[in-house]
C-alpha positions as CSV (number, residue, x, y, z in Angstrom):
1,M,44.0,27.9,0.6
2,K,43.7,25.9,-2.9
3,T,42.3,23.1,-1.1
4,K,39.9,25.7,0.3
5,A,39.3,27.3,-3.0
6,I,38.1,24.1,-4.4
7,F,36.0,22.6,-1.4
8,Y,33.9,26.1,-2.1
9,G,34.2,25.7,-5.4
10,I,32.2,21.8,-5.6
11,C,29.7,23.4,-3.1
12,A,29.0,26.0,-5.5
13,L,28.5,23.6,-7.9
14,C,26.7,21.6,-6.2
15,A,23.9,24.5,-5.2
16,L,23.7,25.3,-8.6
17,V,22.7,21.5,-10.0
18,F,20.2,21.8,-6.9
19,L,19.3,25.3,-8.2
20,S,18.5,24.1,-11.6
21,A,17.1,20.8,-10.7
22,C,14.5,22.8,-8.6
23,S,13.6,25.6,-11.5
24,Q,13.2,23.1,-14.0
25,K,10.6,21.0,-11.5
26,K,7.4,21.1,-13.6
27,Y,3.2,20.7,-12.0
28,F,0.1,19.6,-13.1
29,E,-1.4,22.6,-14.4
30,P,-5.0,21.9,-15.9
31,K,-6.6,25.0,-18.5
32,D,-10.0,25.9,-17.3
33,V,-11.0,24.0,-14.3
34,S,-14.0,25.9,-13.3
35,L,-15.6,23.0,-10.9
36,S,-14.0,22.4,-7.3
37,A,-14.7,19.2,-5.3
38,E,-14.6,19.3,-0.6
39,F,-14.0,17.2,1.7
40,E,-16.5,18.3,3.2
41,G,-15.8,14.9,6.2
42,K,-13.6,15.6,9.7
43,L,-12.2,13.4,11.6
44,P,-11.4,13.9,15.4
45,D,-7.9,14.5,14.3
46,S,-5.0,14.3,11.8
47,I,-4.3,11.3,10.3
48,E,-0.7,10.3,11.5
49,S,0.8,7.7,9.7
50,A,-1.1,4.6,7.4
51,S,-0.9,1.4,5.5
52,R,-2.9,0.0,2.8
53,Y,-4.5,-2.2,5.9
54,G,-5.4,1.8,8.0
55,A,-4.7,5.0,9.7
56,I,-3.2,5.8,12.8
57,L,-4.8,9.5,14.0
58,E,-2.5,11.8,16.1
59,N,-4.7,11.2,19.3
60,L,-4.1,7.4,18.7
61,E,-7.7,6.6,17.4
62,L,-7.4,3.7,14.3
63,L,-9.2,4.6,11.4
64,E,-10.0,1.2,9.7
65,S,-10.0,-0.2,6.1
66,N,-14.1,0.0,6.5
67,G,-14.2,3.1,7.6
68,E,-14.9,3.3,11.2
69,I,-12.8,4.5,14.2
70,N,-13.8,1.6,17.3
71,L,-10.5,1.3,19.0
72,K,-7.8,4.3,20.8
73,L,-4.3,2.4,20.9
74,Q,-1.3,3.2,23.4
75,K,1.7,5.8,22.7
76,N,4.2,3.6,19.9
77,Q,1.8,0.7,19.5
78,R,0.9,-0.1,15.7
79,F,-2.1,-1.3,14.0
80,L,-1.5,-4.4,12.0
81,A,-4.5,-6.8,11.0
82,R,-8.1,-7.4,12.6
83,D,-10.4,-10.0,12.1
84,G,-13.6,-9.9,13.1
85,G,-13.5,-8.8,16.5
86,L,-10.2,-9.5,17.1
87,Y,-7.2,-6.7,16.5
88,L,-3.9,-7.4,16.2
89,L,-1.6,-4.4,17.6
90,Q,2.0,-4.1,18.2
91,N,4.2,-2.8,21.0
92,E,7.2,-0.2,19.0
93,C,8.7,-3.4,17.4
94,K,8.1,-6.1,20.6
95,N,6.0,-8.0,21.3
96,L,2.6,-8.7,19.4
97,V,-0.7,-7.9,20.9
98,L,-4.1,-9.7,20.2
99,L,-7.6,-7.6,21.3
100,K,-11.2,-8.7,21.6
101,S,-12.8,-5.9,20.6
102,E,-16.1,-6.3,22.3
103,S,-14.5,-7.4,25.7
104,K,-10.7,-5.5,25.9
105,N,-9.4,-9.1,27.0
106,L,-5.9,-9.0,25.4
107,S,-3.5,-11.8,25.1
108,E,0.2,-11.3,23.8
109,I,2.9,-13.1,21.5
110,S,6.5,-12.8,22.5
111,F,8.8,-11.5,19.2
112,E,11.8,-9.2,18.9
113,G,11.4,-7.5,15.7
114,C,9.4,-5.4,13.4
115,V,6.5,-6.2,11.8
116,V,5.6,-4.8,8.5
117,S,2.6,-6.9,7.3
118,A,-0.1,-9.4,8.6
119,S,-3.7,-11.3,8.1
120,M,-5.1,-13.8,10.4
121,S,-7.9,-16.4,10.1
122,V,-9.9,-16.2,13.3
123,S,-11.9,-19.6,11.8
124,Q,-8.9,-21.2,10.9
125,N,-6.7,-20.2,14.4
126,L,-3.8,-18.7,11.4
127,L,-2.1,-15.6,11.6
128,A,0.9,-14.7,9.2
129,F,3.1,-12.0,8.6
130,V,6.3,-10.5,7.6
131,S,9.5,-8.4,9.5
132,S,11.0,-6.0,8.7
133,E,13.9,-8.4,8.1
134,N,12.4,-10.2,5.3
135,T,11.3,-13.4,7.5
136,L,8.0,-14.6,6.9
137,F,5.9,-16.4,9.8
138,L,2.7,-18.6,10.2
139,Y,1.5,-18.7,13.5
140,D,-1.0,-21.5,15.5
141,L,-3.6,-19.0,17.1
142,R,-5.4,-21.7,19.1
143,E,-2.2,-23.4,19.9
144,K,-0.2,-20.1,20.1
145,K,3.1,-22.3,18.4
146,E,5.2,-21.0,15.4
147,I,4.6,-23.4,12.1
148,F,6.8,-22.0,10.0
149,N,9.2,-19.4,9.2
150,Q,11.8,-18.8,6.4
151,K,14.5,-16.0,6.3
152,L,14.7,-13.8,2.5
153,S,17.5,-11.6,1.7
154,P,17.6,-8.6,3.4
155,A,15.3,-5.6,2.2
156,I,17.0,-1.6,1.6
157,A,14.0,0.1,1.5
158,I,10.2,-0.7,2.9
159,N,7.4,1.1,1.2
160,A,3.8,2.1,3.0
161,L,1.5,0.2,0.8
162,A,3.6,-3.6,1.4
163,S,1.2,-5.9,0.8
164,A,0.0,-8.5,3.9
165,P,-0.1,-12.3,3.2
166,I,-3.7,-13.9,2.1
167,I,-4.8,-16.4,3.6
168,T,-6.9,-18.9,2.1
169,Q,-8.5,-22.4,2.8
170,T,-5.3,-24.6,1.1
171,H,-2.9,-22.1,1.2
172,V,-1.0,-18.8,2.3
173,I,0.3,-16.6,0.1
174,F,3.3,-14.4,1.3
175,P,4.7,-11.0,-0.7
176,S,7.9,-10.7,0.5
177,L,10.2,-7.4,0.8
178,D,12.3,-8.7,-1.8
179,G,10.0,-9.0,-4.9
180,K,9.0,-12.5,-4.7
181,I,5.9,-14.2,-3.7
182,L,5.9,-17.6,-1.9
183,I,3.3,-20.1,-1.6
184,F,2.7,-21.7,1.9
185,D,0.5,-25.6,1.9
186,L,-1.5,-26.0,4.6
187,R,-2.0,-29.2,4.0
188,S,2.1,-31.2,3.4
189,K,3.0,-27.6,5.6
190,I,6.2,-26.8,3.2
191,I,6.6,-23.5,0.5
192,T,5.3,-25.1,-3.2
193,R,5.8,-22.3,-4.6
194,D,8.7,-19.5,-4.9
195,I,7.8,-17.0,-7.7
196,L,10.3,-14.2,-7.8
197,I,8.2,-11.1,-10.1
198,Q,11.2,-8.6,-10.1
199,S,14.5,-8.6,-9.1
200,D,15.1,-4.5,-8.6
201,K,17.8,-3.1,-6.2
202,F,15.9,-0.6,-4.2
203,F,11.8,-1.0,-5.1
204,N,11.1,-4.4,-4.6
205,N,8.9,-4.9,-2.0
206,I,5.1,-6.4,-3.0
207,I,2.7,-3.7,-2.8
208,Y,0.1,-5.1,-4.1
209,L,-1.3,-8.4,-4.0
210,Y,-4.6,-10.0,-4.8
211,A,-5.8,-13.5,-4.7
212,K,-8.9,-15.3,-6.3
213,S,-9.9,-18.1,-7.6
214,D,-7.0,-19.4,-10.5
215,L,-5.8,-15.7,-10.7
216,I,-2.9,-13.9,-8.3
217,I,-1.7,-10.5,-9.9
218,A,1.1,-9.4,-7.3
219,A,3.0,-5.8,-8.0
220,T,6.4,-4.1,-7.3
221,Q,6.8,-0.7,-8.1
222,K,8.5,-1.6,-11.1
223,R,6.4,-4.3,-12.8
224,I,3.0,-6.6,-12.5
225,S,3.0,-9.8,-12.7
226,T,-0.5,-12.5,-13.3
227,I,-0.3,-15.7,-12.6
228,L,-3.0,-18.3,-14.1
229,S,-3.5,-21.8,-12.4
230,N,-2.1,-23.3,-15.5
231,A,1.9,-21.7,-14.8
232,K,1.2,-19.2,-17.4
233,S,2.7,-16.1,-16.3
234,F,2.5,-12.2,-17.9
235,N,4.6,-8.9,-16.9
236,Y,3.8,-5.1,-17.2
237,D,7.1,-3.3,-16.9
238,G,6.7,1.2,-15.5
239,D,7.2,2.6,-13.0
240,F,3.9,2.5,-11.1
241,I,2.5,4.6,-7.7
242,D,-0.4,2.4,-6.9
243,M,-3.5,0.2,-8.9
244,L,-6.6,-1.6,-7.7
245,V,-9.0,-4.6,-9.2
246,S,-12.2,-4.2,-10.0
247,E,-14.6,-5.9,-12.4
248,N,-11.8,-8.4,-14.0
249,K,-10.0,-5.1,-14.9
250,I,-6.5,-3.8,-13.6
251,Y,-6.3,0.3,-12.8
252,V,-2.8,1.7,-11.7
253,L,-1.4,5.2,-11.1
254,T,1.9,5.7,-13.1
255,N,5.0,8.0,-11.7
256,D,4.8,10.0,-15.1
257,G,1.3,10.8,-14.6
258,K,-0.3,8.0,-16.6
259,I,-3.9,5.9,-15.3
260,L,-3.8,2.8,-17.1
261,E,-6.6,-0.1,-17.4
262,L,-4.9,-3.4,-17.9
263,D,-6.8,-7.1,-18.2
264,S,-5.7,-9.6,-16.4
265,T,-3.0,-10.9,-19.0
266,L,-1.7,-7.3,-18.0
267,K,-2.3,-6.1,-21.7
268,L,-3.1,-2.4,-21.9
269,L,-6.9,-1.4,-23.0
270,R,-6.8,1.9,-22.0
271,E,-4.8,5.3,-21.0
272,L,-5.0,8.3,-20.0
273,K,-2.2,10.7,-19.5
274,L,-1.7,13.6,-17.5
275,E,1.3,15.6,-17.7
276,Y,3.3,16.0,-15.0
277,A,0.7,14.9,-12.4
278,H,0.8,12.6,-9.1
279,F,-1.4,10.9,-8.1
280,R,-2.3,9.9,-4.6
281,G,-4.3,7.2,-3.5
282,I,-7.1,5.2,-5.7
283,V,-10.8,4.4,-5.3
284,I,-13.8,3.0,-7.7
285,K,-17.2,4.0,-7.2
286,D,-19.9,3.4,-9.6
287,K,-17.8,3.3,-12.2
288,K,-16.0,6.3,-11.9
289,L,-11.7,6.3,-10.1
290,Y,-11.2,8.5,-8.0
291,T,-7.5,10.1,-6.9
292,L,-5.8,12.9,-6.3
293,E,-3.0,14.9,-7.6
294,S,-0.7,16.8,-5.4
295,A,-3.5,17.8,-3.2
296,K,-4.6,20.7,-5.4
297,Y,-6.6,18.4,-7.7
298,L,-9.7,15.3,-7.2
299,I,-9.0,13.5,-10.4
300,E,-12.4,11.5,-11.3
301,L,-12.2,9.2,-14.5
302,D,-15.6,8.0,-15.9
303,L,-14.8,4.0,-16.7
304,Q,-17.2,3.8,-19.3
305,S,-16.0,7.0,-21.2
306,F,-12.4,6.9,-20.0
307,L,-13.1,10.6,-19.6
308,P,-11.9,12.8,-16.7
309,V,-13.4,15.4,-15.0
310,I,-11.1,17.7,-12.9
311,Y,-11.8,19.2,-9.2
312,K,-9.6,22.2,-7.9
313,V,-9.6,21.0,-4.2
314,K,-8.1,23.3,-0.9
315,L,-5.9,21.1,0.7
316,P,-2.9,21.8,2.5
317,S,0.4,20.7,1.0
318,K,1.8,17.5,1.7
319,K,-0.3,15.3,4.6
320,N,-0.6,11.9,5.1
321,L,-3.8,9.6,2.8
322,F,-5.1,7.3,3.4
323,Y,-8.1,5.8,1.3
324,T,-11.1,2.8,1.5
325,Q,-13.3,1.0,-0.5
326,D,-15.3,4.8,-0.7
327,S,-13.3,7.6,0.7
328,L,-10.5,9.8,0.3
329,Y,-9.0,11.0,3.7
330,Y,-6.3,13.3,3.8
331,D,-4.6,15.6,6.7
332,G,-7.8,15.3,8.8
333,R,-10.4,15.7,6.4
334,F,-12.0,13.1,4.2
335,K,-14.5,12.7,0.9
336,R,-16.8,9.8,0.4
337,F,-18.3,9.0,-2.6
């Protein structure tokens, strides 16, 4: 009886702590919001799942990063990448499927395991991908053989925004699931740089990767790093949701309701604080940044004045979101800017 009383006492205490935490949860509540916005576009069906590179609708149609719907997948098939008219799909966590859009001809690459992210370069006959076991692969599409693989430390969790490799004329930049980027030289066929971005135990996936000329930007949920060609690097720590590079600036959404503007050395230029806001998605169009706040508000931030305009929106809560260069897609609707 005494043991049972202790058990029920612990349960009651846990329930009290849970209810207290729920009651203390705070929400973004802007004052005097008189404007409203409509997600006037309608998709053929609701979004079932999404990554950085595409979304699968409940009717199995593929919504691509250019906003087009040209392909219907099979059940349990996942979209990974597209280059030109060539699609890369995966059947569950097994073989990879290469599908030519114009002819629907397909070929398969034998593989066992789930692919998290992938990139293709048809002109170079290269396929680069990262598996859920945190193994990096490079594959020759013409010769149909593996060029390189390297297994890294396992990851505890995988973020839906995990980045894909970047293939350049001379290198492949691999984002890992354990907080690294590795640079593979296509001529020597070896890893020439192994760069640790951040070593947090739980939030270590590279969720953003950008490369242009002499600059690489890589980020986990806890750290943003920029690496210059002269080997100089800069770090900015925080708690990040998502980010986007536009006109040599880095725009960052944080978990504590901030929108940051950083330069390439990660110097903080400007910031906007919206108390208790939780952002989802980021679109920059015509010098304005757009993001959703908990399906209740659309935030429009003027990147010249850095002043926001807040619109009410009527959307169902806790649905899937996808975004492209000019549109936010939510559930079965979208808004193009």
